[in-house]
Structure formats: structure tokens, C-alpha cells
C-alpha positions as CSV (number, residue, x, y, z in Angstrom):
1,M,66.4,77.8,59.8
2,L,70.0,78.6,60.8
3,S,69.1,82.1,61.8
4,E,66.3,80.8,63.9
5,L,68.7,78.4,65.7
6,E,71.1,81.3,66.2
7,S,68.3,83.4,67.6
8,N,67.2,80.6,69.9
9,F,70.7,80.0,71.0
10,S,71.2,83.8,71.7
11,V,68.0,83.9,73.7
12,L,69.1,80.8,75.6
13,E,72.5,82.3,76.2
14,K,71.0,85.5,77.6
15,K,68.7,83.4,79.9
16,I,71.6,81.4,81.2
17,L,73.6,84.6,81.9
18,N,70.6,86.1,83.6
19,L,70.2,82.9,85.7
20,H,73.9,82.9,86.5
21,K,73.7,86.5,87.7
22,K,70.6,85.8,89.9
23,F,72.4,82.7,91.3
24,K,75.4,84.8,92.2
25,N,73.3,87.5,93.9
26,L,71.3,84.8,95.8
27,S,74.6,83.2,96.9
28,E,75.9,86.5,98.2
29,K,72.6,87.2,100.0
30,Y,72.7,83.7,101.5
31,A,76.2,84.2,102.8
32,E,75.2,87.6,104.3
33,Q,72.1,86.1,105.9
34,S,74.2,83.2,107.3
35,E,76.6,85.6,108.9
36,E,73.8,87.6,110.3
37,L,72.2,84.5,111.7
38,E,75.4,83.4,113.4
39,K,75.8,86.9,114.8
40,L,72.3,86.9,116.2
41,R,72.8,83.4,117.7
42,N,75.9,84.6,119.5
43,E,74.1,87.6,120.8
44,N,71.2,85.4,121.9
45,V,73.6,83.2,123.9
46,E,75.2,86.2,125.4
47,E,71.8,87.7,126.4
48,K,70.8,84.4,128.0
49,R,74.0,84.4,130.0
50,R,73.4,87.9,131.1
51,N,69.8,87.1,132.0
52,Q,70.9,84.1,134.1
53,I,73.3,86.4,136.0
54,L,70.6,88.9,136.6
55,V,68.2,86.2,137.8
56,E,70.9,85.0,140.3
57,E,71.6,88.5,141.4
58,N,67.8,89.1,141.9
59,K,67.6,85.9,144.1
60,E,70.5,87.2,146.2
61,L,68.9,90.6,146.6
62,K,65.6,89.1,147.7
63,L,67.5,86.9,150.2
64,Y,69.4,90.0,151.5
65,S,66.1,91.9,151.7
66,A,64.4,89.1,153.7
67,I,67.3,88.9,156.1
68,S,67.4,92.7,156.5
69,G,63.7,92.8,157.4
70,N,61.8,93.6,154.1
71,A,58.2,92.6,154.9
72,E,57.3,91.3,151.4
73,H,60.5,89.2,151.2
74,N,60.1,88.0,154.8
75,R,56.8,86.5,153.7
76,L,58.4,84.8,150.8
77,M,61.2,83.5,153.0
78,K,58.7,82.1,155.6
79,N,56.7,80.4,152.8
80,H,59.9,78.8,151.5
81,I,60.9,77.7,155.0
82,N,57.4,76.2,155.6
83,R,57.7,74.2,152.4
84,L,61.1,72.9,153.5
85,V,59.7,72.0,156.9
86,K,56.8,70.1,155.4
87,E,59.2,68.2,153.1
88,I,61.3,67.3,156.1
89,D,58.3,66.2,158.1
90,M,57.2,63.9,155.2
91,C,60.7,62.4,155.1
92,V,60.7,61.8,158.8
93,S,57.2,60.2,158.6
94,E,58.3,57.9,155.7
95,L,61.4,56.9,157.7
96,Q,59.3,56.1,160.8
97,N,56.8,54.1,158.6
98,S,59.6,52.1,157.1
99,G,60.9,51.1,160.5
100,L,64.2,52.9,160.6
């Protein structure tokens, strides 16, 4: 009876030590993964910032191209101006209808 209890206790102790080792390994992996996640988040923020800068530079280049006579960008510029003119016409019409 006593030897059976000692045997069970020994098995339980080994299982506890094994679980402790696994827990320690998982904790270390979690810490590593957390660091990696934070690093990737920071890289993502930086890439989004760079992307926004490139988008703005692209807009500026298209504007310069339109001004310098690039046919494709001229069409884009004309379309944009036409949309703005239509919006202005609608505003003027609303003002006239409201009696101002």
C-alpha cells in the first residue's frame, strides 16, 4: 500500500515537473511571439506611412504631368475640373432657388 502511494506520488511528481517544463517553454514562446507581433505592428505602421507618402507623391506627379501636357493626365484633370464645375453650378442653382 505504501509503495503504491509512493509510486503514485512519484508519477504525479514527474507529471508536475513535465507540466512545469512545458509551461515554461510555452511562456517563453509567448514572449517571443509577443515581441514579434509588436515588431510587425510597428513595421506595418511604418509601411502605411510610406505608402501614404508615395500616394501623395503620385498625386503630385500626376498634377505636374497634367500641367506639362501629358495627354492621359490632361483628360483626368479635365474630368476633375468638370466635376468641380458641376458642383459649383448645383450650389449656384440652390442659392438661386433659396432666394439669395
